[in-house]
C-alpha positions as CSV (number, residue, x, y, z in Angstrom):
1,M,-13.6,-19.6,-1.8
2,T,-17.4,-20.2,-1.5
3,T,-19.9,-17.4,-1.7
4,D,-21.0,-18.1,1.9
5,K,-17.5,-17.9,3.2
6,L,-16.9,-14.7,1.3
7,N,-20.0,-13.1,2.7
8,N,-19.1,-14.2,6.2
9,L,-15.8,-12.5,5.9
10,F,-17.4,-9.3,4.5
11,D,-19.7,-9.3,7.6
12,R,-16.7,-9.5,9.9
13,F,-14.8,-6.8,8.0
14,Q,-17.3,-4.4,9.5
15,E,-16.0,-5.1,13.0
16,T,-12.3,-4.8,12.3
17,R,-10.0,-2.0,13.5
18,I,-6.7,-1.5,11.6
19,A,-3.8,1.0,12.0
20,V,-1.7,2.2,9.1
21,V,1.8,3.5,9.9
22,G,3.7,4.8,6.9
23,D,4.5,7.1,4.1
24,F,1.2,8.9,3.4
25,C,1.3,10.6,0.0
26,L,-0.9,12.8,-2.2
27,D,-1.2,11.9,-5.9
28,V,-1.9,15.0,-8.0
29,Y,-3.1,14.5,-11.6
30,W,-2.9,17.5,-14.0
31,E,-4.5,16.8,-17.4
32,I,-2.8,19.2,-19.9
33,D,-4.6,20.5,-23.0
34,M,-2.1,22.3,-25.3
35,S,-5.0,23.7,-27.4
36,A,-5.1,26.6,-24.9
37,S,-1.3,27.1,-24.7
38,V,0.1,30.5,-25.2
39,T,3.7,31.8,-25.4
40,S,4.9,33.3,-22.1
41,V,5.8,36.9,-22.4
42,E,8.4,36.6,-19.7
43,T,10.2,33.4,-21.0
44,G,9.1,33.0,-24.6
45,L,8.2,29.4,-23.7
46,P,4.9,27.7,-24.3
47,T,2.6,27.3,-21.3
48,Y,1.0,24.0,-20.2
49,P,-2.6,24.7,-19.5
50,V,-4.3,22.4,-17.1
51,R,-7.8,21.4,-18.2
52,K,-8.6,19.1,-15.3
53,K,-7.0,18.4,-11.9
54,R,-7.7,15.8,-9.3
55,Y,-6.3,14.6,-6.1
56,S,-6.1,11.1,-4.6
57,L,-4.4,9.3,-1.8
58,G,-1.1,7.6,-2.5
59,G,1.4,5.5,-0.6
60,A,0.0,4.5,2.7
61,G,-3.0,6.7,1.9
62,N,-4.0,4.4,-0.9
63,V,-3.8,1.5,1.5
64,V,-6.3,3.4,3.7
65,A,-8.6,4.0,0.7
66,N,-8.6,0.2,0.0
67,L,-9.3,-0.6,3.6
68,A,-12.3,1.8,3.6
69,A,-13.6,0.3,0.4
70,L,-13.5,-3.1,2.0
71,G,-15.7,-1.9,4.8
72,V,-13.2,-1.8,7.7
73,K,-15.0,-0.4,10.8
74,E,-12.2,1.8,12.1
75,I,-8.9,3.0,10.4
76,S,-6.3,5.0,12.2
77,A,-3.4,6.8,10.5
78,F,0.1,7.3,11.9
79,A,2.3,9.6,9.8
80,V,4.1,12.9,9.5
81,L,3.0,15.8,7.2
82,G,4.4,19.2,6.4
83,H,2.8,22.6,7.1
84,D,1.7,23.1,3.5
85,M,-1.3,23.2,1.3
86,F,-0.8,19.6,0.2
87,A,-1.3,18.4,3.8
88,S,-4.6,20.2,3.9
89,E,-5.8,18.3,0.8
90,L,-4.5,15.0,2.0
91,L,-6.2,15.4,5.4
92,A,-9.5,16.3,3.6
93,L,-9.3,13.1,1.7
94,L,-8.6,11.1,4.8
95,N,-11.5,12.7,6.5
96,Q,-13.8,11.6,3.7
97,F,-13.0,8.1,4.7
98,G,-13.6,8.8,8.4
99,V,-10.0,8.0,9.3
100,H,-8.8,8.6,12.8
101,L,-6.1,11.3,12.6
102,K,-4.7,11.5,16.2
103,G,-1.6,9.7,15.0
104,I,-0.8,12.4,12.4
105,Q,2.1,14.6,13.4
106,F,3.4,17.8,11.7
107,Q,7.0,18.8,11.2
108,S,7.5,22.5,10.4
109,T,11.0,22.4,9.1
110,D,12.9,20.0,6.8
111,W,9.7,18.2,5.7
112,D,7.3,18.6,2.8
113,T,4.1,16.5,2.6
114,P,5.0,13.8,0.1
115,V,3.4,14.6,-3.3
116,Y,3.6,13.0,-6.7
117,I,2.4,15.4,-9.4
118,K,1.5,13.5,-12.5
119,R,1.2,15.5,-15.7
120,I,-1.0,13.8,-18.4
121,L,-0.5,15.1,-21.9
122,D,-2.1,13.3,-24.9
123,K,-3.3,10.6,-22.6
124,K,0.2,9.8,-21.6
125,E,1.9,10.4,-18.2
126,R,4.9,12.6,-18.5
127,S,7.8,13.0,-16.0
128,R,6.6,13.4,-12.5
129,I,7.2,16.4,-10.2
130,D,7.9,15.1,-6.7
131,F,7.9,16.6,-3.2
132,S,9.6,14.8,-0.3
133,N,13.1,13.8,-1.7
134,F,14.8,16.1,0.8
135,N,12.8,15.3,3.9
136,M,14.6,14.7,7.2
137,L,12.5,13.3,10.1
138,Q,13.3,14.7,13.5
139,D,13.9,12.2,16.2
140,T,11.4,13.8,18.5
141,V,8.7,13.4,15.8
142,A,9.6,9.8,15.4
143,E,9.3,9.3,19.2
144,T,5.9,11.0,19.3
145,I,4.4,8.8,16.5
146,V,5.7,5.5,18.0
147,A,4.4,6.5,21.4
148,A,1.0,7.3,20.0
149,L,0.9,3.9,18.3
150,Q,2.0,2.2,21.5
151,Q,-0.7,3.9,23.5
152,N,-3.4,2.7,21.1
153,L,-2.0,-0.7,20.2
154,P,-4.5,-2.8,22.2
155,H,-7.3,-1.3,20.2
156,F,-6.1,-2.7,16.8
157,D,-6.7,-6.1,15.2
158,V,-3.8,-5.5,12.8
159,V,-1.1,-2.9,12.3
160,I,0.0,-2.3,8.7
161,I,3.5,-0.9,8.2
162,N,4.0,0.8,4.9
163,Q,7.4,2.0,3.6
164,Q,7.5,3.7,0.2
165,L,9.9,6.6,0.4
166,V,13.7,6.5,1.0
167,H,13.5,9.9,2.5
168,G,10.3,9.3,4.5
169,L,9.1,8.2,7.9
170,H,11.4,5.1,8.2
171,T,14.7,6.6,9.3
172,A,17.1,4.4,11.1
173,Y,16.0,5.8,14.4
174,F,12.3,5.3,13.6
175,R,13.0,1.7,12.6
176,Q,14.7,1.1,15.8
177,L,11.8,2.4,17.9
178,L,9.2,0.6,15.9
179,T,11.1,-2.7,15.9
180,S,11.3,-2.5,19.7
181,L,7.6,-2.0,19.9
182,I,7.0,-5.0,17.7
183,K,9.2,-7.2,19.9
184,E,7.4,-6.1,23.0
185,N,4.0,-6.9,21.6
186,E,4.3,-10.4,20.0
187,D,0.5,-11.0,20.3
188,T,-0.2,-8.1,17.9
189,L,-0.3,-8.9,14.2
190,F,2.0,-6.5,12.3
191,L,2.0,-6.7,8.5
192,L,4.9,-5.1,6.6
193,D,5.1,-3.8,3.0
194,S,8.5,-2.2,2.5
195,R,10.4,-1.3,-0.7
196,D,13.7,-0.7,1.0
197,F,13.8,-2.2,4.4
198,G,12.3,-5.7,4.0
199,N,14.9,-7.3,6.3
200,D,14.1,-4.9,9.1
201,Y,11.1,-5.1,11.4
202,G,11.5,-8.7,12.7
203,G,8.3,-10.3,13.9
204,T,6.2,-9.0,11.1
205,I,4.3,-10.8,8.3
206,R,5.7,-9.5,5.0
207,K,4.0,-8.8,1.7
208,I,6.6,-8.6,-1.1
209,N,6.8,-9.1,-4.8
210,E,8.9,-11.8,-6.4
211,H,11.6,-9.3,-7.6
212,E,12.0,-8.0,-4.1
213,A,12.2,-11.5,-2.8
214,L,15.1,-12.3,-5.1
215,R,16.9,-9.1,-4.3
216,L,16.6,-9.9,-0.6
217,C,18.3,-13.2,-1.4
218,G,21.2,-11.4,-3.1
219,E,20.1,-11.8,-6.7
220,Q,20.5,-8.9,-9.2
221,V,17.2,-8.5,-10.9
222,T,15.2,-5.6,-12.5
223,P,11.5,-5.1,-12.5
224,D,11.5,-6.5,-16.1
225,T,13.3,-9.7,-15.3
226,A,11.3,-12.8,-16.0
227,I,11.4,-15.1,-13.0
228,A,10.7,-18.8,-13.1
229,R,8.4,-20.3,-10.6
230,E,10.9,-22.5,-8.9
231,K,13.4,-19.6,-8.5
232,A,10.8,-17.4,-6.9
233,A,9.7,-20.3,-4.7
234,D,13.2,-21.0,-3.5
235,A,13.7,-17.3,-2.6
236,A,10.3,-17.3,-0.8
237,R,11.2,-20.3,1.3
238,E,14.6,-18.9,2.2
239,L,12.9,-15.7,3.4
240,A,10.2,-17.5,5.4
241,K,13.0,-19.5,7.1
242,R,15.1,-16.4,7.7
243,W,12.2,-14.4,9.2
244,Q,10.4,-17.3,10.8
245,Q,7.1,-15.9,9.6
246,I,4.6,-16.4,6.9
247,V,5.4,-14.5,3.7
248,F,3.1,-13.4,0.9
249,V,4.9,-13.1,-2.4
250,T,3.0,-11.5,-5.3
251,R,3.9,-12.7,-8.9
252,G,1.8,-10.5,-11.1
253,E,-0.1,-12.4,-13.7
254,N,1.3,-15.6,-12.2
255,G,-0.6,-15.1,-8.9
256,L,0.6,-15.3,-5.4
257,F,2.6,-17.5,-3.1
258,V,1.6,-18.0,0.6
259,V,4.8,-19.3,2.1
260,D,6.0,-20.8,5.4
261,E,9.4,-22.5,6.1
262,N,8.4,-25.7,4.4
263,T,5.5,-25.1,2.1
264,V,4.8,-22.8,-0.9
265,T,1.1,-22.6,-1.7
266,D,0.1,-21.2,-5.1
267,I,-2.9,-19.0,-5.5
268,P,-3.5,-18.3,-9.2
269,A,-4.3,-14.9,-10.6
270,F,-7.5,-14.2,-12.5
271,A,-7.1,-14.0,-16.3
272,I,-8.0,-10.4,-17.3
273,K,-8.7,-9.5,-20.9
274,G,-8.0,-6.0,-22.1
275,E,-5.8,-3.2,-20.9
276,I,-4.7,-3.2,-17.3
277,D,-3.1,-0.7,-14.9
278,T,-1.2,-2.3,-12.0
279,V,-0.4,1.0,-10.2
280,G,-1.6,0.6,-6.6
281,A,-2.3,-3.2,-7.0
282,G,0.1,-3.9,-4.2
283,D,-1.8,-1.6,-1.9
284,T,-5.0,-3.4,-2.7
285,M,-3.4,-6.8,-2.0
286,L,-2.0,-5.5,1.3
287,A,-5.3,-4.1,2.4
288,A,-7.2,-7.3,1.5
289,I,-4.7,-9.5,3.3
290,A,-4.7,-7.3,6.4
291,T,-8.5,-7.1,6.6
292,T,-9.0,-10.8,6.1
293,L,-6.5,-11.6,8.8
294,A,-8.1,-9.0,11.1
295,A,-11.5,-10.7,10.5
296,G,-10.1,-14.1,11.6
297,G,-9.6,-15.6,8.1
298,S,-6.7,-17.9,7.3
299,Y,-3.5,-17.0,5.4
300,Y,-4.9,-18.8,2.3
301,D,-8.2,-16.9,2.7
302,A,-6.2,-13.7,2.8
303,G,-4.3,-14.5,-0.3
304,E,-7.3,-15.6,-2.2
305,L,-9.3,-12.5,-1.4
306,G,-6.3,-10.4,-2.3
307,T,-6.2,-11.9,-5.8
308,L,-9.9,-11.2,-6.2
309,A,-9.5,-7.6,-5.1
310,T,-6.5,-6.9,-7.3
311,A,-8.2,-8.4,-10.3
312,I,-10.8,-5.6,-10.0
313,T,-8.4,-2.7,-9.3
314,I,-6.0,-3.4,-12.2
315,Q,-8.9,-2.9,-14.6
316,K,-9.4,0.7,-13.4
317,L,-7.1,2.7,-15.6
318,Y,-5.1,5.8,-14.7
319,Q,-5.9,5.6,-11.0
320,C,-5.1,3.7,-7.9
321,G,-8.4,1.9,-7.7
322,T,-10.1,0.2,-4.9
323,A,-12.4,-2.9,-4.7
324,S,-15.6,-3.1,-2.8
325,P,-17.3,-6.2,-1.4
326,A,-20.0,-6.0,-4.0
327,E,-17.4,-5.9,-6.8
328,I,-15.4,-8.8,-5.3
329,R,-18.6,-10.8,-4.8
330,A,-19.6,-10.2,-8.5
331,L,-16.2,-11.3,-9.8
332,Q,-16.2,-14.4,-7.5
333,E,-19.7,-15.4,-8.7
334,M,-18.7,-14.9,-12.4
335,Q,-15.6,-17.0,-12.0
336,A,-17.6,-19.7,-10.3
337,G,-20.2,-19.6,-13.1
338,L,-23.0,-18.6,-10.8
């Protein structure tokens, strides 16, 4: 991608309007320093003193953070939160990005705001503490969220659908409602990133990784399974034919496929030296693809910009990083030898 084309896209990003429907989470980081530990009088066990704490957006929230970093003009969130202190923190973070929150609903029973508490000890992440595993979305709340999206749908250039949690927003009833909305609005661009329901939501453009692609084709693979290019390409073609839509398939250090029923186009990844952290890279890719398509870019443009953006965020350790136009431009110019 030329510098002029990249700059033109960045200019158009500032006019885009994108909705994000999904599992909004709060990432909580507790840095534990055992030098201040004492033995509890009550239990006789050592305490875990927290030296530093920080909060950041996770799940669909991290997608929002990436959209904001790219310069999207208007971002709207559609989600459900609990009546708890974590919801207040999550909303405060969304407000910092100027996100429109009219699509946020609250459920007072059987719902905790999704939270990942990450304990860092000796610079290593320990077992997480999670909130949300027992959530049960009420049908009336599902109806309210989809109705709010439907009312505002003409306003958006792209609608991103994020699914991260098994016990989250995407119940069978919610999927039924949202699928009907998608079918009734074929002129609206819906972009799906789903861990568990990739075969649902017909009519969407999907962003998946190569392991998810093989599993959707009936293969038994783990996240550590090495996948040959042709095997991944065959699965990608099968899915594009099944869904009759473009599919973006991420391949880690091997880059990205942009796939239709007949053609698999490779976009290489950037070679990165040194330590990397891939947590949140999929959200960066999703946001970059969505924003590029919202700005009128091609599918190839979207994939290329996504690889640029993720090459930046994977170098930001111990965080779900974002990539700004300035950072992307600098990397592109460095790669081009300018």
